[in-house]
N, C-alpha and C positions, 0 to 999 in steps of 0.2 A: 456583427457589430457590437462593440463594447459600450455600455452606457455607464458611466462612473456617477455612482450616487455618493450621498455623504453618509451612508450607514451600509452600504454593500456595492458590489458590482455585478452587473448582469449581462450575460452572453445571450443574444436572442437570433434565431434564423431569420427575423423580420423585423422592422423598426417597432420600437416600443415608447409608451408614453413616459412623461417626465416623473421625476421624483415624486413619492407619495401617492401616485395616480392609481386606481384599482385597475388590474388587468382583466379585460371582459371579454377577450376573444376566446370564444368557447371551443376552437379548434386547437388550442394550444395545451402543452404539457409543461408543468413547471417542475425544474429540478432544484432542489435547495442544497447547498453545500456550505460547509463550515472549515474545511481543511486546505491548506495549500497543496498545489498539485507536485510538491516535491516527494511526497511519500505514497504509499500505496493506495490510501483512502482518497486522497485528493485527486491522484492521478486517475483513479476509476470515475470520479465525478466528471472531470474534465472530458475524458476519453469517452464516456458514455455519450456525454451532450454532443460531442463533435460528430460521432457517428450516427446518433439519432437524427441529428440535422440533416445528414447526407441522405437520409431515406425520405426527405420531403415532409417530414413532420414538423409542425409548428412547434418548436420547443424552445424553452427558455431557461438558462441557467443563472440563478440568484445565488451568488457566493459571497460569503462573508469573510473569508480568509484574509483578505488585505486589511480589513478592519480590525479582525481579532488579533492577527499576528504582525501587526504594523510596527513602526517605530517606538510607539508608546510601550507595547508589550515586551519589546527587546531591552528597552531601558530599564523597565521594571523588574526585569527577570534578575539582573545583576543584584538587585535588593530583595529578592525573594518575595515579590508582591505580584508578579505575573498572574498567578492564578486568581487572586483576589480582583485584579483588573479584568482577566478574562470572563469570569463569572457576571460582573457588572456590565461590561460591554455586551455580552451574549444576552442578557435579559432586556438591554435597551433596544437592540436590534430585533428580538423577538416581539417586543411591543409594538415597533414601528412597521412590522412586516405587514402588508396589505397585498393580498392575492385572490384571485378569482379566477379558477380554471376547472375543467371537468376533472383533472386528476393532477395530483402533487406528489412528486417522488422525493422523499426525504432520503438523501443518498448516503447517509451516516447515522446508524442508529443512536450512537452514543448521546452526546449532549443534545443533539438535534431532537432526540425524542421528546424533549421537554415542550417543543413547539406545538406537538399533535393537538392536546386540548384545545389551544388558541385556534389552529386552523379548523378544527371541528366546529368552532364557534362562529368563525368569521366566514366560512364557506361551506357549501355542500359537496366539496371535492371528494372524491375518492382518493385514499391515501395509500402510497406504497412505500415501504421501507426497506432499505438494504441494511443487512446485519453482516458486518465483515469478520468479527470474531466475538467471541464471549470471554475475553481476556479479564474485564471487571469482575466477572463471576468466578474465573477459573483461578485468578492470581491477582486479587486487588493490590495495587501499587501504593495508593494513598486514600485519605478521605475522599478525594474527588471520584475515585472509582466506586465508592458506595453511593455517592450521589448519582452517579450515571446509572448503577443498579436500580434504584427507585424510578428513575426516568424512563429506563428502558420497559418497564411493565406497561407504559402506556400503548406499547405497539400491539397489545391484545385485541384491541378493537380496529386496527386498521383493516383495509381491504386485502392486502397480500404483503407476504414478506418475502424478500429475496435474500438468500444466503449465499456467500462466497464460496463454499464448499459444503460436502456432506457432512464433515466433521463438526462445522459451525452450526449446521442444520440440527444434528444430534444433540449438541450442546444447548442450543436455544431451546429444544423440546425438553430438555432435562431441567432447564431452569426456570422457563416460564411455560405456564399453562395457556397455550394457543392452539388453536385447531390445525392440525398438520396439513389438512387440505390447503391451507392458505399460505404454506411455506414451500418455495421452490429454489432450487440450486441453480444459479447461473454463474459460471466461472469467469474470472477475470480475462482479459485478453492481454495482448502485448503488441506494440507497434512494430511491426515487422519491417516498415519502412526506415525506422530509426534503428531498431536492434536487429542487426543482421551479420552474417559473417564479413569480415573484412581481413585485409593483411595485417598479421600481427606487427611486423616491424615497422610499417607504415604507420599504423596506430600508435606505437611507442614514440616515433620520431615526433608526431604531432603533438603528443603530450608531454614531450620532453623527458621520457622514461630512459632508463637503461636499456640497451638493446640486447644485452647478453647475460641478464641476471633473471633467474626465476621469479615470477610474480604470482603472489596468492592474494586473491580479492576476497572481500567481504563487504556487504553494503547493509547498512541499517542502524537502528538505534542501540544505545546500550542498555535499555531496561532489561531487566533479569531474564525475562524469557527468551531473549536473543542469546544468551549463554555465551556471551563473549569471554569470560574467563578460560572455558573449554578451549576456545580457539587460540588464545594467547599462549595456554600451556602446551598445546598440540604444536605450535609454532616454534616453541623453544626447543622442543625435542628435535623438530626437522631442522632448525637452524644449526644444530650441533652436527648434523650429518651433511647438511647442504648450507655452509656458512654463508654463502652471497645470496641466499634467498632474501625477497622482500615480502612483507604482509602490508598490503593496502587497505585501509578501513575507509570506507565512504560513510562519513558521519561525525560526531563531535564526541571527543573522549571525556569521559567522567573522572573524577578524582580517583574513585576506586580503581578503575582501570589504568590510570597513569601510575599510581602507585604499583600495581601487578606489573606493568611493563618495566618498571624501574627495578623491581626486586629481582626480575627474571634476567636483568641486564640486556634487555631488547632495544634500548634507545638507539635510534638511528637505523633500525632494522624494521621498524613499524612506521609507516607514514598515514597521516590522516589528510583526506581531501575532502573538499565540498563542490563537486564539479557541477556544470549544467548539463541538461540533458544530453547535448551533442558530445560533450567530453565524457558523461558516463558511458555513453554507447561505444565510444572508443576505448574507454578502460576496460569494458569486458572482452573487447577483442585484444587488447594488449596483455591481458592476463593469461597465465597457463593454467589455472584452476581456480574455481570459485567455491568457497567454503562457507557453508551456512549451518552452524551446529543448534540453530533455535530449537525449542522444544515445545513451543506453543505458536502457531500462525493460523490466521484465517485462511489463508491459501499460500501466499509468499511470492509477491509480484517479481522481487529480484531474482529468484529461481527462474522463472519464465523468461526474463530478460536475457540472463546469462545463457540459457539453452538456446534462445533465438539467435544469440551471437557466437553459437558453436564453442562457448567456454565449457570445458568440462566441469561437472557440479558433483560435489561432495556434500552430503546434508544430513540432517537428523533424520530419524524414521518415525517422528511422533505427530499427533494432531493432523492437520491437512496437508502437510508436506508431501507424504507419497502420493497424495491426490494431484499434486502439481508434478512431481518428478517422474512418478510412473516407473518406466525401466529406462529413463534417460540420464540417470546418475547413480551413483554409489550411495546407499542409504544405511546408516548404522546408528546405535544408541547415541543420542546427542551428548551423553555425558562420557563417552569413551574417548578418553583422552589419547591413549595410546592408538587406538583405532584411527582416529584422524590423522595423527602423525604418520601411520603406516601408509594409509591411502595417498595422502599429499605426495609422501617420497615415492610411492608407486607410479602415480601419474607423471610426477616430473621427471622420472628416470626410466619411463617405459613408453617410448614414442608411440608404439602401436596401440597401447591401452588409451594414452591421450587422444589420438585420433578416434578411436572407437567410441569414446565418451562424447567426443566432440559431435560426431555424426549421430549418435543416438539421442543425444539431448536437442540437436536442431530438429530431428524428426519429431520429436516429442512436442517441441514448441508449436508446431504447426497446428496442432489440436486447439489452440488457443489464439483467438483474435478478438479485438474490440469490435469488429464487424458482427461476429457472431454473438458476443456479448449484448450488442445493441438490439440484434434481430430477437434474440430471445426475450429480452426486456419488453420490446415492443409487442411481442405476443401476449405477455402478461397484461399490458396496458388494454390491448383489443378484448382480451377476454373480460377485464373488469368492465370497461365501458359497453360492451356488448349485453352485458347482465343488468345495466342500469335502465 
């Protein structure tokens, strides 16, 4: 059931009280989220909630993503005032938050870490926090990341920390002095009912894509760690050998990348799309190869989705990416432009290699499921609550 509040929206596996009331049912677990389900972090929160609810657990998801990233945020983004709006709105939501439950799971350590002191004061709940990556410490992008750094130190005194990968766990322990016994790795899952092998030509017909042109796919933002310039330059090399190839980017182009595309003369060969989940799943099926040159990831959910869809994967070999891909794809130095160009050409021109990578990636994806993620998370909850 969806309850629309004027400061958040809330999903619950059973009826809830109205706005502003304190939740007093001590059989419930509360998940707190602030990110839309379009990206990996938001998708994690929603998928975790849905699969915990299937277990029969009384669980509530309180999500601020619509309030934080609504029409006002989008309008102010054009004026460069969106960050200021976000911080003010976040503070307002934090003050209004009223919860009482045996356990509260903060599903994203970033900005949400700032609510931990308030949760401590307002309730006796045990607190679990998920850390997806340590990008604000590894590669701060703006003053906002330094703000997040300070807030993340609040996780020192929580009951348990869940990390999205072993690499994230190592980074966390390197930057924050927290008891390692309280830190556990639980990998993301992938929705195998949505992301699954399908007929390539049928997927292209449904999306209105060319039936006879090679398609390279990349999914994600254009922040520096995603390393999109390497992808563009490697594709430029590929396009000289396979002129009819298309690169599809799921995301929004920055001015820097627009200029690079123009300087390489690749206008018309690189297409940007913002598909919904169903169309995204078809896009993985429609593509010939998924290329992901990122050099820092908490795990890399698009990698799991691509492999689950039997799309061959070529990716960088740093941070947590090898934990996701394993032997299910080709891994190379994320800055090896010639290497990415070479392997894209090999996959596109060698049918046997394409089939082999498709099969290996699909088998690898079966190690990841949201049911498994929820089950392991539930074990953490039980461990904490049994100790109280």
